[in-house]
C-alpha positions in Angstrom: -17.8 -36.3 -12.1 -19.7 -34.5 -9.3 -21.6 -31.4 -10.3 -20.2 -28.1 -8.9 -22.3 -26.8 -6.0 -22.1 -23.1 -6.9 -20.6 -20.6 -9.3 -17.3 -20.5 -7.5 -16.8 -24.3 -7.9 -18.0 -24.1 -11.5 -15.5 -21.4 -12.4 -12.8 -23.3 -10.6 -13.6 -26.4 -12.7 -13.7 -24.4 -16.0 -10.4 -22.7 -15.3 -8.5 -25.7 -14.0 -5.4 -25.9 -16.3 -4.4 -29.3 -17.7 -0.9 -30.6 -17.3 -0.4 -30.0 -21.0 -1.4 -26.3 -20.6 0.9 -25.9 -17.6 3.8 -27.4 -19.7 3.0 -25.0 -22.5 3.3 -22.0 -20.2 6.5 -23.4 -18.8 8.1 -23.1 -22.3 6.4 -19.9 -23.5 9.0 -17.3 -24.3 7.3 -13.9 -23.7 6.8 -11.3 -21.0 3.1 -10.5 -21.3 -0.2 -12.1 -22.4 -3.0 -9.6 -23.0 -6.7 -10.8 -23.1 -8.9 -8.3 -24.8 -12.7 -8.4 -24.1 -12.0 -10.5 -21.0 -15.3 -9.5 -19.3 -17.4 -11.7 -21.5 -18.9 -15.2 -21.0 -15.7 -17.1 -21.7 -13.1 -14.4 -20.9 -13.2 -14.4 -17.2 -12.5 -18.2 -16.8 -10.0 -18.0 -19.6 -8.1 -15.3 -17.8 -8.3 -17.4 -14.5 -7.0 -20.5 -16.4 -4.1 -18.6 -17.9 -3.1 -17.2 -14.5 -3.3 -20.6 -12.9 -1.3 -22.2 -15.6 1.4 -19.6 -15.4 1.6 -19.9 -11.6 1.8 -23.7 -11.8 4.5 -23.5 -14.4 6.6 -21.1 -12.3 6.3 -18.5 -15.2 6.8 -14.8 -14.5 4.6 -13.9 -17.5 2.2 -11.1 -16.7 -1.4 -11.8 -17.6 -3.4 -8.6 -18.4 -7.2 -8.5 -18.8 -8.7 -5.6 -20.7 -12.4 -4.7 -21.0 -14.8 -1.9 -20.3 -15.6 -3.8 -17.1 -19.2 -2.8 -16.8 -19.3 -5.8 -14.4 -17.2 -4.7 -11.4 -17.5 -8.2 -9.9 -15.8 -9.8 -12.9 -12.8 -7.3 -12.6 -12.4 -8.1 -8.9 -12.5 -11.8 -9.6 -9.8 -11.5 -12.1 -7.6 -9.4 -9.9 -8.0 -11.9 -7.0 -6.9 -14.6 -9.5 -3.6 -12.7 -10.1 -4.3 -10.8 -13.3 -3.7 -7.1 -13.9 -6.8 -5.4 -15.2 -7.2 -2.3 -17.4 -10.5 -0.6 -18.2 -10.5 0.5 -21.8 -13.0 1.3 -24.6 -11.3 -0.3 -27.6 -13.5 1.8 -29.9 -11.4 4.8 -28.9 -8.3 4.8 -31.0 -6.1 6.8 -28.5 -7.1 4.5 -25.6 -6.2 1.4 -27.7 -2.8 2.9 -28.6 -2.0 3.4 -24.9 -2.4 -0.2 -24.0 0.7 -2.1 -22.9 2.7 -4.0 -25.5 2.3 -7.8 -25.5 4.0 -10.9 -26.9 0.7 -12.8 -27.0 -2.9 -11.5 -27.4 -6.3 -13.3 -27.1 -8.9 -11.2 -28.9 -12.4 -11.8 -27.5 -13.9 -8.3 -28.0 -17.0 -8.3 -30.2 -20.8 -7.9 -30.4 -23.5 -10.3 -31.4 -26.8 -10.1 -29.4 -28.7 -6.9 -29.6 -27.5 -6.4 -33.2 -31.0 -5.8 -34.5 -31.7 -2.0 -34.3 -28.1 -1.4 -33.4 -26.4 -2.7 -36.5 -23.9 0.1 -36.8 -22.6 -0.5 -33.3 -22.1 -4.2 -34.1 -20.2 -3.4 -37.3 -18.1 -0.8 -35.4 -17.2 -3.3 -32.6 -16.5 -6.1 -35.1 -14.4 -4.0 -37.6 -13.1 -0.8 -36.1 -11.9 -2.4 -32.9 -10.0 -5.2 -34.8 -8.3 -2.5 -36.9 -7.2 -0.7 -33.7 -5.9 -3.9 -32.1 -4.2 -5.3 -35.2 -2.3 -2.1 -35.7 -1.3 -1.8 -32.1 -0.3 -5.4 -31.6 1.3 -6.0 -34.9 4.3 -7.7 -33.3 2.3 -10.1 -31.1 0.9 -13.5 -31.8 -2.9 -13.1 -31.8 -5.8 -15.6 -31.3 -9.0 -14.1 -32.8 -12.2 -15.6 -31.4 -14.6 -16.0 -34.2 -17.7 -18.0 -35.0 -19.0 -20.9 -37.1 -21.7 -18.4 -38.2 -19.4 -17.2 -41.0 -20.1 -20.6 -42.7 -23.2 -21.4 -44.8 -26.0 -23.2 -43.1 -25.9 -27.0 -43.7 -27.7 -30.2 -42.7 -26.2 -32.9 -40.5 -25.8 -35.2 -43.5 -23.0 -32.9 -44.8 -20.8 -33.7 -41.7 -20.5 -29.9 -41.0 -18.4 -27.2 -42.6 -14.6 -27.6 -42.6 -12.1 -24.7 -42.6 -11.8 -24.8 -46.4 -15.6 -24.0 -46.9 -16.2 -20.7 -48.5 -17.8 -18.4 -46.0 -21.4 -17.3 -46.6 -22.5 -15.2 -43.7 -26.2 -14.3 -43.2 -27.2 -11.1 -41.6 -25.3 -8.2 -40.0 -23.8 -10.2 -37.1 -22.3 -13.0 -39.2 -21.2 -10.6 -42.0 -19.5 -8.3 -39.5 -17.9 -11.4 -37.9 -16.4 -12.3 -41.2 -15.3 -8.7 -41.6 -13.5 -9.0 -38.3 -11.6 -11.9 -39.7 -10.8 -10.1 -42.9 -9.4 -7.1 -40.9 -7.0 -9.3 -39.0 -6.1 -11.1 -42.2 -5.3 -7.9 -43.9 -3.0 -6.7 -41.2 -1.5 -10.1 -40.8 -0.4 -9.9 -44.5 0.5 -6.2 -44.2 2.7 -6.5 -41.1 3.5 -10.3 -41.0 1.5 -10.6 -37.7 1.0 -14.2 -36.7 -2.7 -14.8 -36.3 -5.1 -17.8 -35.7 -8.8 -17.5 -36.4 -10.6 -19.5 -33.8 -14.1 -20.4 -35.2 -16.1 -21.6 -32.2 -19.6 -23.1 -31.8 -20.9 -23.6 -29.2 -19.2 -23.3 -25.7 -20.9 -25.1 -22.7 -20.8 -23.5 -19.2 -23.5 -24.9 -17.0 -25.0 -21.4 -16.7 -25.6 -21.1 -20.4 -25.1 -22.8 -23.7 -27.2 -25.0 -26.1 -27.5 -27.8 -23.5 -28.8 -25.4 -20.9 -31.3 -23.9 -23.4 -32.7 -27.3 -24.2 -32.6 -28.5 -20.6 -34.4 -25.5 -19.1 -37.2 -25.8 -21.7 -37.7 -29.5 -20.7 -37.5 -28.5 -17.0 -40.1 -25.8 -17.4 -42.2 -28.0 -19.8 -42.0 -25.5 -22.6 -42.2 -26.7 -26.3 -38.9 -27.4 -28.1 -38.7 -26.4 -31.7 -37.5 -29.2 -34.0 -37.2 -27.2 -37.2 -33.5 -27.1 -36.4 -32.6 -30.6 -35.3 -28.9 -30.7 -34.7 -26.1 -28.8 -33.1 -22.4 -28.9 -32.1 -21.0 -28.0 -28.6 -17.9 -28.2 -26.5 -17.1 -27.8 -22.9 -15.8 -24.3 -22.1 -12.8 -25.7 -20.2 -11.7 -27.4 -23.4 -12.3 -24.2 -25.4 -10.0 -22.3 -23.0 -7.2 -24.9 -23.2 -7.4 -24.9 -27.0 -7.4 -21.1 -27.3 -4.2 -20.8 -25.3 -2.5 -23.8 -26.9 -3.4 -22.4 -30.4 -0.9 -19.6 -29.8 1.7 -22.0 -31.1 -0.1 -22.3 -34.4 -0.5 -18.6 -35.2 0.8 -17.8 -38.7 0.8 -15.2 -41.5 -1.5 -15.5 -43.4 -3.8 -16.5 -40.5 -4.2 -20.1 -39.5 -7.9 -21.1 -39.4 -9.3 -23.7 -37.0 -12.9 -24.8 -36.1 -13.5 -25.5 -32.4 -16.3 -27.7 -31.3 -17.1 -31.2 -30.1 -16.9 -34.4 -32.3 -20.6 -35.1 -32.2 -23.4 -33.7 -34.3 -25.9 -33.8 -31.5 -29.7 -34.4 -31.9 -32.0 -31.8 -30.3 -34.7 -34.5 -29.9 -32.4 -37.1 -28.4 -30.8 -34.6 -25.9 -34.3 -33.3 -24.9 -35.6 -36.8 -24.4 -32.6 -37.6 -22.2 -33.2 -34.5 -20.1 -36.9 -35.5 -19.8 -36.0 -38.9 -18.5 -33.5 -37.4 -16.0 -36.1 -34.9 -14.8 -39.1 -37.2 -14.8 -40.9 -34.9 -17.2 -42.3 -35.1 -20.7 -40.5 -33.4 -23.6 -42.9 -31.3 -25.6 -41.9 -30.7 -29.3 -43.3 -28.5 -32.0 -42.5 -28.5 -35.8 -41.8 -32.2 -35.7 -43.1 -32.7 -39.2 -41.8 -29.4 -40.6 -39.0 -29.6 -43.2 -35.6 -29.7 -41.6 -33.8 -26.4 -41.6 -30.1 -26.3 -42.2 -28.1 -25.1 -39.2 -24.7 -23.8 -38.2 -22.8 -27.0 -38.0 -19.0 -27.3 -38.2 -16.5 -30.1 -38.6 -13.7 -29.7 -36.0 -11.6 -32.7 -37.1 -8.6 -30.5 -37.7 -8.6 -29.5 -34.1 -8.8 -33.1 -32.9 -5.7 -33.9 -35.0 -3.9 -31.1 -33.2 -5.2 -31.2 -29.7 -6.9 -34.6 -29.4 -10.5 -35.0 -28.4 -12.0 -32.8 -25.7 -11.5 -33.9 -22.1 -15.2 -33.5 -21.4 -17.6 -35.8 -23.3 -21.1 -34.9 -24.5 -22.7 -37.3 -22.0 -20.8 -35.7 -19.1 -21.8 -32.2 -20.2 -25.5 -33.4 -20.4 -25.4 -35.0 -17.0 -23.7 -32.0 -15.4 -26.2 -29.6 -16.9 -29.1 -31.7 -15.7 -27.7 -31.8 -12.2 -27.0 -28.1 -12.2 -30.6 -27.3 -13.1 -32.0 -29.8 -10.6 -30.1 -28.2 -7.8 -31.3 -24.7 -8.8 -28.1 -23.5 -10.3 -27.9 -20.0 -11.7 -28.3 -18.9 -15.3 -26.4 -16.1 -17.1 -29.7 -15.3 -18.9 -28.0 -15.4 -22.3 -29.8 -17.8 -24.6 -27.6 -19.0 -27.5 -30.3 -18.7 -30.2 -28.7 -21.7 -31.8 -31.9 -22.2 -33.8 -31.7 -18.8 -35.4 -31.2 -19.3 -39.2 -32.2 -15.9 -40.5 -29.1 -14.0 -39.2 -31.2 -11.8 -36.9 -29.7 -11.6 -33.4 
């Protein structure tokens, strides 16, 4: 697969709907899909993919993107793609109540990075906002983006956490992420709202992600910490397809599903592959340190439902290498996948 030459080509690739997704939209019975928190890393291309799928399916469904839209360019991009956009601060209860009704909701609003020193804001975003949304959209089917950080830290030998694992979040972000799930769970039981909890780690978009983090360290010949030696990842285009298809599986009580790739990837092996591609030397630190457990999930349930991701790990690695070699842009948002103390 050729590497996208610029951000426009990359976003077109990420938002290209599969035939399966187009067929899904062809049979969706509903008037409106609302995407809350659409201005984030995944939201813009998810909105674009939904609009393209609806258009290819000949569907009249309205796709509405809602965010504070601090990034005006993102809003303009979505409107050009055919979405209606609404600027809204979901922390404000009256503003949330004024939002248009919907048959389907993708909830992506939340806060992670910057939690340290702003813990109260993270808790408000991850609990108060879900309460506003769950009450307003009680009749809709809701996909709630969540995180594998709600699980305990484990080693690769465990095979990763499955959906039945008892949550054990560490730190304010992970604890508030679990609280977000619990808020939706409460209202799902209270109102019978059909919900799916979408536990993701980690999405790959050539401008950010675990692979970008490792590759840029190799490219810049910076040391790579091996105290955390493994990770999971999945192509963002596959995340988008699964998030929209998962609307079919919303239930009360909520349906829980892990979303990631099938491999438990090795930090060392991936770094050495990038070093070979770049003609550089991978520099490691903490090679002999005790292995730290990490946020690793087992997404086998998702493979049974959706099949394996369309984009393989080797393809993602090659595309990431090519993107960096050609001077591709970065979102400047490291994943901090090696963080194990819950401080983000």
